[in-house]
C-alpha positions in Angstrom: 103.9 156.0 153.3 106.6 153.4 153.9 110.3 153.3 154.3 112.5 152.0 151.4 116.0 150.7 152.3 118.9 151.6 150.0 122.6 150.7 150.1 125.7 151.9 148.3 129.1 150.2 148.2 132.3 152.2 147.8 135.7 150.6 147.2 138.2 152.8 148.8 141.2 151.2 147.0 144.6 150.6 148.4 145.7 154.1 149.0 144.8 157.0 151.3 142.6 159.0 148.9 139.6 160.7 150.5 136.4 160.0 148.6 132.8 161.0 149.2 130.6 158.0 150.2 128.1 159.3 147.5 128.4 162.0 144.9 124.9 163.1 145.5 123.4 165.5 148.0 121.1 162.8 149.4 119.4 163.8 152.7 118.2 161.3 155.2 117.5 161.2 159.0 120.1 158.6 159.5 122.7 156.4 157.9 124.6 153.2 158.8 128.1 152.8 157.5 129.7 149.4 157.6 133.3 148.2 156.8 133.5 144.9 154.9 134.4 141.9 157.0 137.2 141.0 154.6 139.1 144.3 155.3 142.5 144.0 156.9 142.8 147.7 157.5 140.7 150.6 158.8 138.1 152.8 157.1 138.0 156.3 158.5 134.7 158.3 158.2 134.4 162.0 158.5 134.3 165.4 156.7 136.2 166.2 153.5 139.5 166.4 155.5 139.1 162.9 157.1 142.3 161.2 158.0 143.6 158.6 160.4 144.1 161.4 162.9 140.9 163.4 162.2 137.7 161.4 161.9 134.2 160.8 163.3 134.5 157.0 163.3 137.2 154.5 162.6 135.9 151.1 161.4 137.8 147.9 161.5 136.6 144.8 159.6 132.9 144.3 160.1 132.5 147.4 162.3 129.5 149.7 161.8 128.6 153.3 162.8 125.1 154.7 162.8 124.8 158.4 162.4 121.5 160.1 163.0 120.5 163.8 163.1 118.7 163.1 166.4 121.8 161.9 168.2 123.4 165.3 167.4 120.4 167.1 168.9 118.4 167.7 165.7 115.5 165.4 165.8 113.7 166.8 162.7 116.9 167.4 160.7 118.5 165.3 157.9 122.1 164.3 157.2 123.5 165.2 153.8 125.2 162.1 152.6 127.2 164.0 150.0 129.1 165.5 152.9 130.3 162.3 154.5 133.7 161.1 153.3 135.9 158.1 153.8 139.5 157.1 153.5 141.2 153.7 153.9 144.4 153.3 155.9 147.7 153.5 154.2 148.8 149.9 154.8 148.0 148.8 151.3 144.8 147.0 152.1 141.5 147.2 150.2 138.9 148.9 152.3 135.2 148.7 151.4 132.5 150.8 153.0 128.7 150.1 152.8 126.4 152.9 153.2 122.8 152.1 154.2 119.9 154.5 154.5 116.1 154.5 154.3 113.9 157.0 152.5 110.2 157.7 152.6 108.2 156.3 149.6 104.6 157.2 148.9 104.0 154.3 146.6 
């Protein structure tokens, strides 16, 4: 068994529309979410009601947050990436979020 890295890029656009970081119910022990260095605004990460006043993490240009099940007290659990959402700020900037994860591979 070995770990295979994956990444997904989401363009949040120039308006404050909440989008899932992935449309799939992908489960993983941890995830790294990074805002593009070219951003001039913020990316807010959270649940389906994420907003600039209600978020798990706010990411400026080049910022990153790592979320693991273990840090929330669940060492053997997994995070469902389909339940992580993002929204860009409303200043008219383009916000891009990168989602990185690793999966087990038996190959």
